PDB file with SEQRES, HELIX, SHEET and CRYST1 records, atoms N, CA, C and O in Angstrom:
SEQRES   1 A   78  MET ILE GLU LYS GLY LYS ILE LYS ILE ILE ASP LYS LYS          
SEQRES   2 A   78  ASP PHE ASN ILE LYS THR SER ASN LYS THR ILE VAL LYS          
SEQRES   3 A   78  ASP ILE TRP GLU GLY ALA LEU SER SER ALA LYS LYS VAL          
SEQRES   4 A   78  GLU GLU ARG TYR GLY LYS GLU ASN LEU ILE PHE ASP ASP          
SEQRES   5 A   78  PHE GLU TRP GLY MET ILE ASN GLY LYS LEU SER ALA LEU          
SEQRES   6 A   78  ARG TRP VAL THR GLY ASP GLU TRP ASP ASN LEU ASP THR          
HELIX    1 AA1 LYS A   12  ASP A   14  5                                   3    
HELIX    2 AA2 ILE A   17  LYS A   22  5                                   6    
HELIX    3 AA3 LYS A   26  TYR A   43  1                                  18    
HELIX    4 AA4 LYS A   45  LEU A   48  5                                   4    
HELIX    5 AA5 ASP A   52  VAL A   68  1                                  17    
SHEET    1 AA1 2 LYS A   8  ILE A  10  0                                        
SHEET    2 AA1 2 THR A  23  VAL A  25  1                                        
CRYST1    1.000    1.000    1.000  90.00  90.00  90.00 P 1           1          
ATOM      1  N   MET A   1      22.373   6.543   0.411  1.00  0.00           N  
ATOM      2  CA  MET A   1      21.686   5.478  -0.438  1.00  0.00           C  
ATOM      3  C   MET A   1      20.190   5.383   0.030  1.00  0.00           C  
ATOM      4  O   MET A   1      19.281   5.109  -0.753  1.00  0.00           O  
ATOM      5  N   ILE A   2      20.013   5.623   1.323  1.00  0.00           N  
ATOM      6  CA  ILE A   2      18.637   5.587   1.864  1.00  0.00           C  
ATOM      7  C   ILE A   2      17.820   6.743   1.218  1.00  0.00           C  
ATOM      8  O   ILE A   2      16.715   6.579   0.701  1.00  0.00           O  
ATOM      9  N   GLU A   3      18.475   7.918   1.300  1.00  0.00           N  
ATOM     10  CA  GLU A   3      17.747   9.086   0.766  1.00  0.00           C  
ATOM     11  C   GLU A   3      17.458   8.950  -0.740  1.00  0.00           C  
ATOM     12  O   GLU A   3      16.465   9.504  -1.210  1.00  0.00           O  
ATOM     13  N   LYS A   4      18.288   8.236  -1.507  1.00  0.00           N  
ATOM     14  CA  LYS A   4      18.136   8.094  -2.888  1.00  0.00           C  
ATOM     15  C   LYS A   4      17.220   6.946  -3.207  1.00  0.00           C  
ATOM     16  O   LYS A   4      16.914   6.737  -4.381  1.00  0.00           O  
ATOM     17  N   GLY A   5      16.746   6.156  -2.195  1.00  0.00           N  
ATOM     18  CA  GLY A   5      15.845   5.000  -2.409  1.00  0.00           C  
ATOM     19  C   GLY A   5      16.604   3.862  -2.918  1.00  0.00           C  
ATOM     20  O   GLY A   5      15.967   2.918  -3.384  1.00  0.00           O  
ATOM     21  N   LYS A   6      17.933   3.820  -2.893  1.00  0.00           N  
ATOM     22  CA  LYS A   6      18.618   2.574  -3.210  1.00  0.00           C  
ATOM     23  C   LYS A   6      18.707   1.558  -2.173  1.00  0.00           C  
ATOM     24  O   LYS A   6      18.883   0.372  -2.449  1.00  0.00           O  
ATOM     25  N   ILE A   7      18.584   2.017  -0.937  1.00  0.00           N  
ATOM     26  CA  ILE A   7      18.473   1.087   0.205  1.00  0.00           C  
ATOM     27  C   ILE A   7      17.226   1.368   0.921  1.00  0.00           C  
ATOM     28  O   ILE A   7      16.932   2.534   1.184  1.00  0.00           O  
ATOM     29  N   LYS A   8      16.470   0.388   1.257  1.00  0.00           N  
ATOM     30  CA  LYS A   8      15.178   0.518   2.018  1.00  0.00           C  
ATOM     31  C   LYS A   8      15.302  -0.016   3.427  1.00  0.00           C  
ATOM     32  O   LYS A   8      15.884  -1.057   3.731  1.00  0.00           O  
ATOM     33  N   ILE A   9      14.632   0.893   4.329  1.00  0.00           N  
ATOM     34  CA  ILE A   9      14.566   0.360   5.708  1.00  0.00           C  
ATOM     35  C   ILE A   9      13.337  -0.513   5.844  1.00  0.00           C  
ATOM     36  O   ILE A   9      12.233  -0.196   5.402  1.00  0.00           O  
ATOM     37  N   ILE A  10      13.604  -1.615   6.476  1.00  0.00           N  
ATOM     38  CA  ILE A  10      12.533  -2.673   6.605  1.00  0.00           C  
ATOM     39  C   ILE A  10      12.502  -3.081   8.067  1.00  0.00           C  
ATOM     40  O   ILE A  10      13.386  -2.785   8.872  1.00  0.00           O  
ATOM     41  N   ASP A  11      11.373  -3.811   8.354  1.00  0.00           N  
ATOM     42  CA  ASP A  11      11.140  -4.420   9.607  1.00  0.00           C  
ATOM     43  C   ASP A  11      11.993  -5.749   9.693  1.00  0.00           C  
ATOM     44  O   ASP A  11      12.269  -6.374   8.669  1.00  0.00           O  
ATOM     45  N   LYS A  12      12.370  -6.130  10.855  1.00  0.00           N  
ATOM     46  CA  LYS A  12      13.141  -7.300  11.060  1.00  0.00           C  
ATOM     47  C   LYS A  12      12.474  -8.575  10.468  1.00  0.00           C  
ATOM     48  O   LYS A  12      13.122  -9.517  10.011  1.00  0.00           O  
ATOM     49  N   LYS A  13      11.152  -8.516  10.520  1.00  0.00           N  
ATOM     50  CA  LYS A  13      10.444  -9.717  10.029  1.00  0.00           C  
ATOM     51  C   LYS A  13      10.438  -9.928   8.484  1.00  0.00           C  
ATOM     52  O   LYS A  13      10.111 -10.982   7.939  1.00  0.00           O  
ATOM     53  N   ASP A  14      10.848  -8.770   7.836  1.00  0.00           N  
ATOM     54  CA  ASP A  14      10.841  -8.714   6.407  1.00  0.00           C  
ATOM     55  C   ASP A  14      12.235  -8.998   5.868  1.00  0.00           C  
ATOM     56  O   ASP A  14      12.417  -9.014   4.651  1.00  0.00           O  
ATOM     57  N   PHE A  15      13.260  -9.232   6.752  1.00  0.00           N  
ATOM     58  CA  PHE A  15      14.624  -9.389   6.367  1.00  0.00           C  
ATOM     59  C   PHE A  15      14.823 -10.588   5.577  1.00  0.00           C  
ATOM     60  O   PHE A  15      14.324 -11.647   5.960  1.00  0.00           O  
ATOM     61  N   ASN A  16      15.561 -10.517   4.420  1.00  0.00           N  
ATOM     62  CA  ASN A  16      15.889 -11.716   3.574  1.00  0.00           C  
ATOM     63  C   ASN A  16      17.395 -11.523   3.274  1.00  0.00           C  
ATOM     64  O   ASN A  16      17.817 -10.432   2.889  1.00  0.00           O  
ATOM     65  N   ILE A  17      18.170 -12.552   3.447  1.00  0.00           N  
ATOM     66  CA  ILE A  17      19.604 -12.460   3.237  1.00  0.00           C  
ATOM     67  C   ILE A  17      19.791 -12.254   1.735  1.00  0.00           C  
ATOM     68  O   ILE A  17      20.765 -11.588   1.388  1.00  0.00           O  
ATOM     69  N   LYS A  18      18.959 -12.755   0.791  1.00  0.00           N  
ATOM     70  CA  LYS A  18      19.114 -12.556  -0.635  1.00  0.00           C  
ATOM     71  C   LYS A  18      19.124 -11.077  -1.055  1.00  0.00           C  
ATOM     72  O   LYS A  18      19.767 -10.696  -2.033  1.00  0.00           O  
ATOM     73  N   THR A  19      18.393 -10.258  -0.288  1.00  0.00           N  
ATOM     74  CA  THR A  19      18.313  -8.832  -0.651  1.00  0.00           C  
ATOM     75  C   THR A  19      18.820  -7.943   0.414  1.00  0.00           C  
ATOM     76  O   THR A  19      18.409  -6.792   0.562  1.00  0.00           O  
ATOM     77  N   SER A  20      19.788  -8.539   1.208  1.00  0.00           N  
ATOM     78  CA  SER A  20      20.317  -7.770   2.359  1.00  0.00           C  
ATOM     79  C   SER A  20      21.180  -6.628   1.850  1.00  0.00           C  
ATOM     80  O   SER A  20      21.296  -5.637   2.571  1.00  0.00           O  
ATOM     81  N   ASN A  21      21.778  -6.674   0.709  1.00  0.00           N  
ATOM     82  CA  ASN A  21      22.654  -5.572   0.223  1.00  0.00           C  
ATOM     83  C   ASN A  21      21.772  -4.342  -0.256  1.00  0.00           C  
ATOM     84  O   ASN A  21      22.359  -3.308  -0.572  1.00  0.00           O  
ATOM     85  N   LYS A  22      20.420  -4.406  -0.321  1.00  0.00           N  
ATOM     86  CA  LYS A  22      19.565  -3.323  -0.623  1.00  0.00           C  
ATOM     87  C   LYS A  22      18.641  -2.899   0.495  1.00  0.00           C  
ATOM     88  O   LYS A  22      17.782  -2.044   0.283  1.00  0.00           O  
ATOM     89  N   THR A  23      18.793  -3.489   1.725  1.00  0.00           N  
ATOM     90  CA  THR A  23      17.854  -3.267   2.782  1.00  0.00           C  
ATOM     91  C   THR A  23      18.730  -3.035   4.035  1.00  0.00           C  
ATOM     92  O   THR A  23      19.887  -3.451   4.097  1.00  0.00           O  
ATOM     93  N   ILE A  24      18.095  -2.318   5.079  1.00  0.00           N  
ATOM     94  CA  ILE A  24      18.635  -2.294   6.369  1.00  0.00           C  
ATOM     95  C   ILE A  24      17.487  -2.407   7.406  1.00  0.00           C  
ATOM     96  O   ILE A  24      16.445  -1.774   7.235  1.00  0.00           O  
ATOM     97  N   VAL A  25      17.659  -3.153   8.405  1.00  0.00           N  
ATOM     98  CA  VAL A  25      16.609  -3.444   9.407  1.00  0.00           C  
ATOM     99  C   VAL A  25      16.404  -2.106  10.194  1.00  0.00           C  
ATOM    100  O   VAL A  25      17.376  -1.443  10.556  1.00  0.00           O  
ATOM    101  N   LYS A  26      15.136  -1.733  10.447  1.00  0.00           N  
ATOM    102  CA  LYS A  26      14.894  -0.435  11.073  1.00  0.00           C  
ATOM    103  C   LYS A  26      15.557  -0.377  12.487  1.00  0.00           C  
ATOM    104  O   LYS A  26      16.084   0.683  12.824  1.00  0.00           O  
ATOM    105  N   ASP A  27      15.565  -1.369  13.275  1.00  0.00           N  
ATOM    106  CA  ASP A  27      16.255  -1.350  14.620  1.00  0.00           C  
ATOM    107  C   ASP A  27      17.727  -1.103  14.488  1.00  0.00           C  
ATOM    108  O   ASP A  27      18.304  -0.343  15.267  1.00  0.00           O  
ATOM    109  N   ILE A  28      18.338  -1.720  13.533  1.00  0.00           N  
ATOM    110  CA  ILE A  28      19.792  -1.599  13.388  1.00  0.00           C  
ATOM    111  C   ILE A  28      20.025  -0.125  12.882  1.00  0.00           C  
ATOM    112  O   ILE A  28      20.917   0.540  13.409  1.00  0.00           O  
ATOM    113  N   TRP A  29      19.269   0.388  11.900  1.00  0.00           N  
ATOM    114  CA  TRP A  29      19.424   1.782  11.454  1.00  0.00           C  
ATOM    115  C   TRP A  29      19.341   2.810  12.582  1.00  0.00           C  
ATOM    116  O   TRP A  29      20.192   3.685  12.743  1.00  0.00           O  
ATOM    117  N   GLU A  30      18.240   2.645  13.367  1.00  0.00           N  
ATOM    118  CA  GLU A  30      18.033   3.558  14.501  1.00  0.00           C  
ATOM    119  C   GLU A  30      19.189   3.522  15.515  1.00  0.00           C  
ATOM    120  O   GLU A  30      19.578   4.550  16.068  1.00  0.00           O  
ATOM    121  N   GLY A  31      19.757   2.245  15.758  1.00  0.00           N  
ATOM    122  CA  GLY A  31      20.868   2.063  16.653  1.00  0.00           C  
ATOM    123  C   GLY A  31      22.026   2.796  16.148  1.00  0.00           C  
ATOM    124  O   GLY A  31      22.686   3.519  16.894  1.00  0.00           O  
ATOM    125  N   ALA A  32      22.325   2.622  14.788  1.00  0.00           N  
ATOM    126  CA  ALA A  32      23.402   3.299  14.189  1.00  0.00           C  
ATOM    127  C   ALA A  32      23.330   4.808  14.248  1.00  0.00           C  
ATOM    128  O   ALA A  32      24.328   5.491  14.475  1.00  0.00           O  
ATOM    129  N   LEU A  33      22.130   5.312  14.040  1.00  0.00           N  
ATOM    130  CA  LEU A  33      21.883   6.753  14.092  1.00  0.00           C  
ATOM    131  C   LEU A  33      22.184   7.285  15.516  1.00  0.00           C  
ATOM    132  O   LEU A  33      22.736   8.375  15.669  1.00  0.00           O  
ATOM    133  N   SER A  34      21.824   6.522  16.527  1.00  0.00           N  
ATOM    134  CA  SER A  34      21.942   6.850  17.932  1.00  0.00           C  
ATOM    135  C   SER A  34      23.377   6.905  18.295  1.00  0.00           C  
ATOM    136  O   SER A  34      23.849   7.855  18.920  1.00  0.00           O  
ATOM    137  N   SER A  35      24.088   5.857  17.893  1.00  0.00           N  
ATOM    138  CA  SER A  35      25.549   5.808  18.189  1.00  0.00           C  
ATOM    139  C   SER A  35      26.291   6.964  17.454  1.00  0.00           C  
ATOM    140  O   SER A  35      27.164   7.585  18.060  1.00  0.00           O  
ATOM    141  N   ALA A  36      25.984   7.260  16.214  1.00  0.00           N  
ATOM    142  CA  ALA A  36      26.564   8.304  15.449  1.00  0.00           C  
ATOM    143  C   ALA A  36      26.402   9.638  16.174  1.00  0.00           C  
ATOM    144  O   ALA A  36      27.341  10.430  16.253  1.00  0.00           O  
ATOM    145  N   LYS A  37      25.205   9.878  16.701  1.00  0.00           N  
ATOM    146  CA  LYS A  37      24.885  11.047  17.344  1.00  0.00           C  
ATOM    147  C   LYS A  37      25.846  11.252  18.624  1.00  0.00           C  
ATOM    148  O   LYS A  37      26.424  12.314  18.856  1.00  0.00           O  
ATOM    149  N   LYS A  38      25.938  10.132  19.397  1.00  0.00           N  
ATOM    150  CA  LYS A  38      26.762  10.200  20.596  1.00  0.00           C  
ATOM    151  C   LYS A  38      28.213  10.408  20.214  1.00  0.00           C  
ATOM    152  O   LYS A  38      28.920  11.096  20.951  1.00  0.00           O  
ATOM    153  N   VAL A  39      28.710   9.859  19.105  1.00  0.00           N  
ATOM    154  CA  VAL A  39      30.070  10.211  18.716  1.00  0.00           C  
ATOM    155  C   VAL A  39      30.253  11.581  18.346  1.00  0.00           C  
ATOM    156  O   VAL A  39      31.250  12.212  18.698  1.00  0.00           O  
ATOM    157  N   GLU A  40      29.225  12.127  17.569  1.00  0.00           N  
ATOM    158  CA  GLU A  40      29.304  13.571  17.180  1.00  0.00           C  
ATOM    159  C   GLU A  40      29.294  14.416  18.319  1.00  0.00           C  
ATOM    160  O   GLU A  40      30.044  15.391  18.345  1.00  0.00           O  
ATOM    161  N   GLU A  41      28.449  14.128  19.370  1.00  0.00           N  
ATOM    162  CA  GLU A  41      28.351  15.005  20.605  1.00  0.00           C  
ATOM    163  C   GLU A  41      29.654  14.868  21.375  1.00  0.00           C  
ATOM    164  O   GLU A  41      30.052  15.857  21.989  1.00  0.00           O  
ATOM    165  N   ARG A  42      30.309  13.823  21.403  1.00  0.00           N  
ATOM    166  CA  ARG A  42      31.473  13.622  22.170  1.00  0.00           C  
ATOM    167  C   ARG A  42      32.745  14.302  21.604  1.00  0.00           C  
ATOM    168  O   ARG A  42      33.517  14.969  22.293  1.00  0.00           O  
ATOM    169  N   TYR A  43      32.888  14.056  20.241  1.00  0.00           N  
ATOM    170  CA  TYR A  43      34.077  14.635  19.571  1.00  0.00           C  
ATOM    171  C   TYR A  43      33.972  15.786  18.747  1.00  0.00           C  
ATOM    172  O   TYR A  43      34.971  16.394  18.362  1.00  0.00           O  
ATOM    173  N   GLY A  44      32.605  16.173  18.407  1.00  0.00           N  
ATOM    174  CA  GLY A  44      32.329  17.308  17.530  1.00  0.00           C  
ATOM    175  C   GLY A  44      32.308  16.821  16.079  1.00  0.00           C  
ATOM    176  O   GLY A  44      33.228  16.143  15.624  1.00  0.00           O  
ATOM    177  N   LYS A  45      31.213  17.191  15.346  1.00  0.00           N  
ATOM    178  CA  LYS A  45      31.151  16.790  13.986  1.00  0.00           C  
ATOM    179  C   LYS A  45      32.361  17.253  13.127  1.00  0.00           C  
ATOM    180  O   LYS A  45      32.848  16.558  12.236  1.00  0.00           O  
ATOM    181  N   GLU A  46      32.771  18.401  13.448  1.00  0.00           N  
ATOM    182  CA  GLU A  46      33.953  18.980  12.680  1.00  0.00           C  
ATOM    183  C   GLU A  46      35.208  18.202  12.823  1.00  0.00           C  
ATOM    184  O   GLU A  46      36.089  18.312  11.971  1.00  0.00           O  
ATOM    185  N   ASN A  47      35.342  17.406  13.873  1.00  0.00           N  
ATOM    186  CA  ASN A  47      36.590  16.542  14.152  1.00  0.00           C  
ATOM    187  C   ASN A  47      36.438  15.154  13.547  1.00  0.00           C  
ATOM    188  O   ASN A  47      37.320  14.311  13.712  1.00  0.00           O  
ATOM    189  N   LEU A  48      35.356  14.908  12.862  1.00  0.00           N  
ATOM    190  CA  LEU A  48      35.062  13.603  12.353  1.00  0.00           C  
ATOM    191  C   LEU A  48      35.231  13.447  10.821  1.00  0.00           C  
ATOM    192  O   LEU A  48      34.780  12.474  10.218  1.00  0.00           O  
ATOM    193  N   ILE A  49      35.917  14.476  10.211  1.00  0.00           N  
ATOM    194  CA  ILE A  49      36.126  14.496   8.749  1.00  0.00           C  
ATOM    195  C   ILE A  49      37.532  13.998   8.446  1.00  0.00           C  
ATOM    196  O   ILE A  49      38.525  14.569   8.896  1.00  0.00           O  
ATOM    197  N   PHE A  50      37.593  12.839   7.615  1.00  0.00           N  
ATOM    198  CA  PHE A  50      38.970  12.323   7.254  1.00  0.00           C  
ATOM    199  C   PHE A  50      39.116  12.375   5.800  1.00  0.00           C  
ATOM    200  O   PHE A  50      38.141  12.157   5.082  1.00  0.00           O  
ATOM    201  N   ASP A  51      40.292  12.655   5.308  1.00  0.00           N  
ATOM    202  CA  ASP A  51      40.641  12.513   3.930  1.00  0.00           C  
ATOM    203  C   ASP A  51      40.937  11.106   3.502  1.00  0.00           C  
ATOM    204  O   ASP A  51      40.849  10.213   4.344  1.00  0.00           O  
ATOM    205  N   ASP A  52      41.278  10.830   2.276  1.00  0.00           N  
ATOM    206  CA  ASP A  52      41.486   9.399   1.757  1.00  0.00           C  
ATOM    207  C   ASP A  52      42.742   8.843   2.510  1.00  0.00           C  
ATOM    208  O   ASP A  52      42.746   7.680   2.912  1.00  0.00           O  
ATOM    209  N   PHE A  53      43.787   9.664   2.694  1.00  0.00           N  
ATOM    210  CA  PHE A  53      44.989   9.145   3.396  1.00  0.00           C  
ATOM    211  C   PHE A  53      44.633   8.670   4.810  1.00  0.00           C  
ATOM    212  O   PHE A  53      45.016   7.577   5.227  1.00  0.00           O  
ATOM    213  N   GLU A  54      43.863   9.552   5.567  1.00  0.00           N  
ATOM    214  CA  GLU A  54      43.521   9.173   6.896  1.00  0.00           C  
ATOM    215  C   GLU A  54      42.674   7.966   6.953  1.00  0.00           C  
ATOM    216  O   GLU A  54      42.860   7.156   7.862  1.00  0.00           O  
ATOM    217  N   TRP A  55      41.714   7.763   6.019  1.00  0.00           N  
ATOM    218  CA  TRP A  55      40.887   6.609   6.052  1.00  0.00           C  
ATOM    219  C   TRP A  55      41.774   5.376   5.713  1.00  0.00           C  
ATOM    220  O   TRP A  55      41.540   4.286   6.235  1.00  0.00           O  
ATOM    221  N   GLY A  56      42.839   5.568   4.794  1.00  0.00           N  
ATOM    222  CA  GLY A  56      43.717   4.389   4.553  1.00  0.00           C  
ATOM    223  C   GLY A  56      44.506   4.082   5.811  1.00  0.00           C  
ATOM    224  O   GLY A  56      44.782   2.916   6.093  1.00  0.00           O  
ATOM    225  N   MET A  57      44.852   5.041   6.530  1.00  0.00           N  
ATOM    226  CA  MET A  57      45.632   4.726   7.861  1.00  0.00           C  
ATOM    227  C   MET A  57      44.753   4.002   8.848  1.00  0.00           C  
ATOM    228  O   MET A  57      45.191   3.061   9.509  1.00  0.00           O  
ATOM    229  N   ILE A  58      43.502   4.443   8.952  1.00  0.00           N  
ATOM    230  CA  ILE A  58      42.515   3.841   9.858  1.00  0.00           C  
ATOM    231  C   ILE A  58      42.258   2.429   9.439  1.00  0.00           C  
ATOM    232  O   ILE A  58      42.223   1.533  10.283  1.00  0.00           O  
ATOM    233  N   ASN A  59      42.072   2.191   8.126  1.00  0.00           N  
ATOM    234  CA  ASN A  59      41.718   0.840   7.648  1.00  0.00           C  
ATOM    235  C   ASN A  59      42.885  -0.091   7.797  1.00  0.00           C  
ATOM    236  O   ASN A  59      42.698  -1.275   8.079  1.00  0.00           O  
ATOM    237  N   GLY A  60      44.140   0.434   7.606  1.00  0.00           N  
ATOM    238  CA  GLY A  60      45.368  -0.344   7.733  1.00  0.00           C  
ATOM    239  C   GLY A  60      45.533  -0.830   9.073  1.00  0.00           C  
ATOM    240  O   GLY A  60      45.867  -1.988   9.322  1.00  0.00           O  
ATOM    241  N   LYS A  61      45.284   0.105   9.993  1.00  0.00           N  
ATOM    242  CA  LYS A  61      45.432  -0.272  11.468  1.00  0.00           C  
ATOM    243  C   LYS A  61      44.355  -1.329  11.843  1.00  0.00           C  
ATOM    244  O   LYS A  61      44.691  -2.315  12.500  1.00  0.00           O  
ATOM    245  N   LEU A  62      43.091  -1.151  11.450  1.00  0.00           N  
ATOM    246  CA  LEU A  62      42.001  -2.115  11.728  1.00  0.00           C  
ATOM    247  C   LEU A  62      42.418  -3.484  11.141  1.00  0.00           C  
ATOM    248  O   LEU A  62      42.262  -4.520  11.787  1.00  0.00           O  
ATOM    249  N   SER A  63      42.980  -3.460   9.836  1.00  0.00           N  
ATOM    250  CA  SER A  63      43.301  -4.797   9.174  1.00  0.00           C  
ATOM    251  C   SER A  63      44.446  -5.475  10.060  1.00  0.00           C  
ATOM    252  O   SER A  63      44.421  -6.691  10.251  1.00  0.00           O  
ATOM    253  N   ALA A  64      45.442  -4.671  10.593  1.00  0.00           N  
ATOM    254  CA  ALA A  64      46.440  -5.228  11.416  1.00  0.00           C  
ATOM    255  C   ALA A  64      45.882  -5.855  12.690  1.00  0.00           C  
ATOM    256  O   ALA A  64      46.289  -6.938  13.110  1.00  0.00           O  
ATOM    257  N   LEU A  65      44.964  -5.156  13.267  1.00  0.00           N  
ATOM    258  CA  LEU A  65      44.246  -5.681  14.528  1.00  0.00           C  
ATOM    259  C   LEU A  65      43.491  -6.962  14.196  1.00  0.00           C  
ATOM    260  O   LEU A  65      43.504  -7.937  14.948  1.00  0.00           O  
ATOM    261  N   ARG A  66      42.812  -6.921  13.000  1.00  0.00           N  
ATOM    262  CA  ARG A  66      42.152  -8.183  12.648  1.00  0.00           C  
ATOM    263  C   ARG A  66      43.035  -9.310  12.455  1.00  0.00           C  
ATOM    264  O   ARG A  66      42.742 -10.415  12.912  1.00  0.00           O  
ATOM    265  N   TRP A  67      44.188  -9.084  11.752  1.00  0.00           N  
ATOM    266  CA  TRP A  67      45.223 -10.132  11.584  1.00  0.00           C  
ATOM    267  C   TRP A  67      45.858 -10.703  12.820  1.00  0.00           C  
ATOM    268  O   TRP A  67      46.170 -11.890  12.908  1.00  0.00           O  
ATOM    269  N   VAL A  68      46.050  -9.760  13.829  1.00  0.00           N  
ATOM    270  CA  VAL A  68      46.554 -10.221  15.014  1.00  0.00           C  
ATOM    271  C   VAL A  68      45.646 -11.125  15.810  1.00  0.00           C  
ATOM    272  O   VAL A  68      46.080 -12.000  16.559  1.00  0.00           O  
ATOM    273  N   THR A  69      44.351 -10.872  15.616  1.00  0.00           N  
ATOM    274  CA  THR A  69      43.332 -11.622  16.327  1.00  0.00           C  
ATOM    275  C   THR A  69      42.948 -12.899  15.541  1.00  0.00           C  
ATOM    276  O   THR A  69      42.022 -13.603  15.945  1.00  0.00           O  
ATOM    277  N   GLY A  70      43.626 -13.200  14.456  1.00  0.00           N  
ATOM    278  CA  GLY A  70      43.435 -14.503  13.748  1.00  0.00           C  
ATOM    279  C   GLY A  70      42.771 -14.415  12.415  1.00  0.00           C  
ATOM    280  O   GLY A  70      42.527 -15.455  11.804  1.00  0.00           O  
ATOM    281  N   ASP A  71      42.458 -13.236  11.914  1.00  0.00           N  
ATOM    282  CA  ASP A  71      41.850 -13.168  10.611  1.00  0.00           C  
ATOM    283  C   ASP A  71      42.919 -13.196   9.507  1.00  0.00           C  
ATOM    284  O   ASP A  71      44.093 -12.932   9.767  1.00  0.00           O  
ATOM    285  N   GLU A  72      42.491 -13.525   8.248  1.00  0.00           N  
ATOM    286  CA  GLU A  72      43.478 -13.545   7.153  1.00  0.00           C  
ATOM    287  C   GLU A  72      43.889 -12.155   6.928  1.00  0.00           C  
ATOM    288  O   GLU A  72      43.086 -11.232   7.067  1.00  0.00           O  
ATOM    289  N   TRP A  73      45.196 -11.958   6.562  1.00  0.00           N  
ATOM    290  CA  TRP A  73      45.712 -10.595   6.316  1.00  0.00           C  
ATOM    291  C   TRP A  73      45.047  -9.855   5.169  1.00  0.00           C  
ATOM    292  O   TRP A  73      44.898  -8.636   5.257  1.00  0.00           O  
ATOM    293  N   ASP A  74      44.632 -10.536   4.076  1.00  0.00           N  
ATOM    294  CA  ASP A  74      44.050  -9.924   2.921  1.00  0.00           C  
ATOM    295  C   ASP A  74      42.594  -9.819   2.936  1.00  0.00           C  
ATOM    296  O   ASP A  74      41.974  -9.516   1.917  1.00  0.00           O  
ATOM    297  N   ASN A  75      41.955 -10.088   4.189  1.00  0.00           N  
ATOM    298  CA  ASN A  75      40.514  -9.997   4.317  1.00  0.00           C  
ATOM    299  C   ASN A  75      40.144  -8.512   4.185  1.00  0.00           C  
ATOM    300  O   ASN A  75      40.723  -7.708   4.915  1.00  0.00           O  
ATOM    301  N   LEU A  76      39.300  -8.127   3.382  1.00  0.00           N  
ATOM    302  CA  LEU A  76      38.971  -6.699   3.170  1.00  0.00           C  
ATOM    303  C   LEU A  76      37.595  -6.305   3.824  1.00  0.00           C  
ATOM    304  O   LEU A  76      36.923  -5.371   3.387  1.00  0.00           O  
ATOM    305  N   ASP A  77      37.254  -7.007   4.801  1.00  0.00           N  
ATOM    306  CA  ASP A  77      35.968  -6.747   5.451  1.00  0.00           C  
ATOM    307  C   ASP A  77      36.068  -5.477   6.424  1.00  0.00           C  
ATOM    308  O   ASP A  77      35.061  -4.989   6.936  1.00  0.00           O  
ATOM    309  N   THR A  78      37.250  -5.021   6.621  1.00  0.00           N  
ATOM    310  CA  THR A  78      37.478  -3.833   7.440  1.00  0.00           C  
ATOM    311  C   THR A  78      36.727  -2.650   6.886  1.00  0.00           C  
ATOM    312  O   THR A  78      36.798  -1.557   7.447  1.00  0.00           O  
TER     313      THR A  78                                                      
END                                                                             
């Protein structure tokens, strides 16, 4: 979405909650890229490809963990 221009990278001072679905703060983006690189180096990029079934399993487990820690079961924020 960033490459297509649908999401813009902005400075923290320019953040506005009303447009937050179309922007990402530069510091957060850089941190996400850095973390992704560490995960790729640790596990290998070829081992980080999941099909729809595997993503469903991962999200189901995350939902269960969120429920155990007090969140609503049908919360889809995972």
